[in-house]
N, C-alpha and C positions, 0 to 999 in steps of 0.2 A: 567084523572082528571074529576070528576063529576061536574055537574052544581053548586051545593052549594059551592063546594071548589073554583071554578072559581070566583063566585060572591064574596066570602069572600076575595080572593086574590086581586081582582080589587078594592073593596070598602075599604079594610083595609090594606092589606099587601103592595100593590104597593105604595099608598100614604105615608105610613110610611117609606118605603125604600127610596123614593125620598126625603122626608123630612130629613132623616138621611144624605143623600149625600149633600144636601144643607147646613145643619148645619156644616158638616165636612169641606166643602169648605170655608164657612164663617169664621170659627175659625182657619183655617190652617195658620201656620206661617212659615213652612218649606216646601222644595220641597217634602220631604217624606210624609208630611201630605196632600199636594195637590195631590200627586200621589194616596194616599189612598182614597181621596174623589173622584178622577176620577174613580177608580176601583169600588167604591160603586155605582156611577152613571151608570157605564157600566153594573153592575149587575142589576140595576133597569131597564135599557133600555132593556136588553135581556129578563128579566122576563115579562115586559109589552108586548114586541113583541110576545113572546110565548103565553101569555094569550089571546091576541087579535086574533091570528090566530086559537087557539083552539076554541074560542067562535064563530068565523066566520064559522069554520067547523061544529060546532054543531048547527048553526042557532040561536045563542043567540040574545037577543034584541039589537037593534042599540045603545041604550044608554050605555049598558055595553061595547060594542066595542069602542064607542067614549071615554068612561072613560079610557079604557086601552090605547088608542091612546094618550089621554091627558097626562097620566103618562109617556108614552114613549117620548112624546115631551118635557116634563119637565126634564126628565132624560137626554135627548140629549142636552138640553140647559146647564145643570149643567156640563155635560161631556165636552162640548165645552169650557165653561168658565175655567174649570180646565186645559184643554189643552193649552189655551192661557197663563195662568199663568205658566205652565210648560215650554212653549217655552221661556218666558221671563227669568225664573229661570235658565234654561239650558244655554241660550246664555250669561247671565250675569256671570254664573260660568265659562264658557269658556273664557270670557274676563278677568276674574280675574285669569285665569290659574289654576283653581281648578279641571277641568275635561279635559280629552284628547279630541282632535278633533275627528270627526267621522272617524273611521277606522285608527287612528294614535295614538297608545299607546305612551305615552311620559314619559320618565324617568326624575325625578327631582333631585335636588342636593344630597338628602340623599340616592339616589340609588333606591328609590321606584318608582313605576309607578303611574301616575295619574289614577283615576278610569275612565273607559270607559262608554259610553252611556248604553251598555248592562248591565254592572255591577250596574248601577243606576236604572235599571228597564225600560229603554227606548230602542227603536229600531230606526234604521235610518228612517224607514218608519213612525214611530210614531212621531218622531221629525219633519219630513217634513210636515206631516199633521197638527201638532200643529202650526207650523209656518204659514202654509197656512191659517188656521182659524184666527190666530192672525192678520195677514197682511190684510186679507179680512175685518175684523172688523175695523181695523184702517182706511182703505180706505172708507168703507161703514158701519158706525156704525149701529148695529141692524140687519145686514143681516141674522145672524143665527136665531134670534127670528122670523123675518118676514118669513123666509123659513119654519120653523116648524109650525107656525101659519097658513100659507097659506095651508099647507097640511091638517091641522085639518079642516079648513073652507071648503075645497073641499071634506071632508069625507075620505081622503086618510091616509095612514100610514106615519108618519114622520120618515124617515129613515136616517141613516148615508150616504147611497149611494146618496140619493136625495140632501142632504146638500153638499156633495162633488161635485156633478154635478153642483150645483148652484154656488159654490165658484170657481170652475175651469172655469165655463163660465164667471163669473164676472172678473176673471183675464184676460181672452181673450178679453173681452169688454174693460177693462181698458187699455190693451196693444194697441189695435187698436185705441182707443181714443187718447192715447199719441202719437202714430205715426201720426195720422191725425192732431193733434195740432202742432206737430213739422213741418209737411209739410206746414201747413198754415203760421206758423211763418217764415219758410225759404222763402216762396214766398213773404210775406210781406216785409221782410228785403231786399230781392233781388230787389224788385221794388223800395224800398227806396234808395238803393245803385245806381241803374241805374239813378234815378232822380238826385241824388247828383252828379253823374259822369258827366251827361250832363250839370249841372250848374257850374261845376268846370272849373278853368282856365287851359290853356294848360301847364303852368308851374307846377301847382299842379298835373296834370295828369302825367307829366313826373317824378316828384319826387315820386309819388305813384308807378309808374312802376319800378323805381330803388329800392324802398323799398321792393316791392313785389319780385323782383329778389333776393335781399339779404336775404329775409325771407325764401325763398326756400332753 
């Protein structure tokens, strides 16, 4: 790809493709339309990624590389939003009994089988990643946007791999925080019980021992 073609793609082609994905997602009312929007965003992401790397290899001006990275970031945002919606759509369809569980084809009363994830255009991995993004956004709203914008501000490429690393790291942090909070709560409650035990009458203690033995 020559320099004029790269410049044209970055200045016109990529923004148009990103805008197309954004409009498709905004107007989507069905899972199929959301899936189509995700595919368009994925196409824009891949195109921007390729353009940025070609420009870097050819020593293109930093502003062109930054523009390609911005398009890549915007495409990744749209793709992530679509994945969140697909996770909700898929889980809701499972709850309604409209699709089979992962890896478990199910036959309904008329003898036909419910559609599987693969038949709907999903994979187990794609569903898992979509749920991770959705859950991470629910716990920490804006984490996706902050991650891609931070990459842009550093002058780095905003990638799916970086987003996945941040989200997985966030899950680890949240899990550790939950365990620490539980440990603190257990310690607080135990100290309160000890204090109450010391203040209780012998009769109350005896009744509690009897109840405790029965509860076991």
